[in-house]
C-alpha positions in Angstrom: -11.2 -19.7 -17.8 -10.0 -19.6 -14.2 -6.4 -19.3 -13.2 -5.6 -21.7 -10.4 -2.4 -22.4 -8.6 -0.9 -23.3 -5.3 0.9 -21.5 -2.5 4.2 -21.3 -4.6 2.7 -20.3 -7.9 3.9 -17.1 -9.6 1.8 -15.1 -12.1 3.1 -12.5 -14.6 0.9 -10.3 -16.7 2.8 -8.1 -19.2 0.0 -6.6 -21.2 -3.6 -5.6 -20.5 -5.9 -8.3 -19.1 -9.2 -8.0 -20.8 -11.9 -8.4 -18.1 -11.4 -9.3 -14.4 -8.9 -11.7 -12.9 -10.7 -14.3 -10.9 -8.4 -16.9 -9.5 -11.1 -19.5 -9.0 -14.6 -19.0 -10.4 -16.1 -21.8 -8.4 -15.5 -20.1 -5.0 -15.1 -16.7 -3.5 -12.2 -17.9 -1.4 -8.9 -16.2 -1.1 -6.3 -17.3 -3.6 -2.5 -17.3 -3.0 0.4 -16.4 -5.2 4.2 -16.4 -4.4 5.0 -13.5 -6.7 2.5 -11.4 -8.7 4.1 -9.4 -11.5 2.2 -6.8 -13.5 4.3 -5.4 -16.3 4.5 -1.8 -17.3 1.7 -2.2 -19.9 -0.3 -4.6 -17.8 -3.6 -3.7 -16.3 -5.5 -6.1 -13.9 -8.8 -5.9 -12.0 -9.2 -8.5 -9.2 -12.4 -10.5 -8.9 -11.7 -12.0 -5.4 -9.4 -11.8 -2.4 -5.7 -12.4 -3.0 -2.7 -13.4 -0.8 0.8 -12.6 -2.0 3.6 -14.4 -0.1 6.8 -13.0 -1.8 6.5 -9.9 -4.0 3.9 -7.7 -5.7 6.0 -6.4 -8.7 3.7 -3.5 -9.6 4.8 -1.8 -12.8 1.4 -1.4 -14.5 -2.0 -0.9 -12.9 -3.9 -3.0 -10.3 -7.5 -2.3 -9.5 -8.4 -4.3 -6.4 -12.1 -4.6 -7.3 -13.1 -3.8 -3.7 -11.2 -6.8 -2.4 -8.4 -7.2 0.1 -4.9 -8.0 -1.1 -3.1 -9.6 1.9 0.6 -8.9 1.1 3.1 -10.8 3.3 5.9 -9.8 1.0 7.4 -6.7 -0.7 6.1 -4.2 -3.2 8.4 -3.3 -6.0 7.9 -1.0 -9.1 6.3 2.3 -9.6 2.8 1.2 -10.8 -0.6 2.1 -9.5 -3.0 0.4 -7.2 -6.6 1.7 -7.2 -10.0 0.7 -5.8 -12.1 0.7 -2.6 -10.4 -2.5 -1.3 -7.3 -2.7 0.8 -3.6 -3.5 0.5 -2.9 -5.2 3.9 0.8 -5.3 4.6 0.9 -8.1 7.2 4.1 -10.0 6.8 6.3 -11.3 9.6 9.6 -9.9 8.4 10.4 -6.3 7.4 8.5 -5.6 4.1 10.0 -3.2 1.5 7.8 -0.8 -0.3 8.9 1.0 -3.5 7.7 4.2 -5.1 4.3 2.8 -6.2 1.1 4.8 -6.0 -1.3 2.9 -3.7 -4.9 3.5 -2.6 -5.9 2.1 0.8 -3.0 0.6 2.8 -2.8 -1.0 6.3 0.5 -1.8 8.0 0.0 -4.6 10.5 3.5 -6.0 10.8 5.4 -5.7 14.1 8.7 -5.9 12.0 7.5 -2.8 10.0 8.2 -1.7 6.5 11.3 -0.1 4.9 11.0 2.3 1.9 13.1 1.5 -1.2 11.3 4.4 -3.0 8.8 7.1 -2.1 5.3 5.7 -2.2 2.1 7.8 -2.6 -1.0 6.8 -0.7 -4.1 8.3 -2.2 -6.7 6.8 0.1 -6.4 5.8 3.8 -3.1 4.8 5.4 -3.9 2.8 8.5 -1.0 2.3 10.9 -1.9 -0.7 13.1 1.4 -2.2 14.0 5.0 -1.6 12.9 7.0 1.5 11.9 7.5 2.7 8.3 11.3 3.5 8.0 11.9 5.9 5.2 15.6 6.8 5.2 16.1 9.2 2.3 12.7 8.3 0.9 9.3 9.8 1.8 5.7 8.8 2.3 3.1 11.0 0.7 -0.3 10.5 2.3 -2.9 12.4 0.2 -5.8 10.9 2.1 -6.3 10.2 5.8 -3.8 8.6 8.2 -5.3 6.6 11.1 -4.2 4.4 14.0 -0.8 5.8 14.6 0.7 5.0 18.0 3.9 4.4 19.8 4.2 1.1 18.0 3.2 2.3 14.5 4.2 5.5 12.9 6.4 7.0 10.0 10.0 7.0 11.0 11.1 9.5 8.4 9.5 12.1 6.2 5.7 12.2 5.8 4.3 14.6 3.2 0.6 15.7 3.7 -1.5 18.0 1.5 -2.3 21.3 3.2 -5.7 22.9 2.8 -7.0 26.2 4.2 -8.1 26.0 7.8 -8.1 23.0 10.0 -5.4 20.9 11.6 -3.0 18.5 9.8 -1.5 15.7 11.8 1.9 14.3 11.0 2.3 10.8 12.6 6.1 10.7 12.7 8.9 10.0 15.0 12.5 8.9 15.1 13.1 6.4 17.9 9.9 7.4 19.6 6.5 8.5 18.3 6.4 12.3 18.2 3.1 13.3 16.5 3.0 16.8 15.2 -0.3 18.7 14.8 -0.2 21.8 12.6 -3.2 24.2 12.9 -3.9 26.6 10.1 -6.2 29.4 11.3 -5.7 32.0 8.7 -4.4 32.7 5.2 -4.7 30.4 2.2 -2.1 27.7 2.6 -2.0 25.2 -0.3 0.4 22.5 -1.3 2.4 19.8 0.5 
């Protein structure tokens, strides 16, 4: 009952997958797909590590099962990624990201990422290497943002939730990193 394939294999799931997707039940090794498509009524829970070389077409829901998804390609669609694992954007060319809702995301790509929609990051956004270029699109970071630097920041609009008290950091810039810290010392601010 394992799904196996090679580096160039593509997998499409258009309806709910009953159980957990384990690419190879004889090993805990990472499995690789070219394009992984989850249709709008599709729901997948991973059972091991996964590499995606071309595109994650996320229109349904993807629970990472606590595993890392090493994505060297693009993310299309407006579906949802959940779980305690990680979506690691580590391609070598600019990666495009749509308006999907994602959990924990790391950008580690010197070429950066370009937004084709306005993604929402509900967990941790780790900026290791590369800029996220938004244009008219925005990044909403509902969780924490870590690792930003002169080589990795949001080049565009970053939306962060505001709570009462404390400091909110906006790791943004245009051609250079220009972090903005906003301290809330009184009142009852709420919203984004």
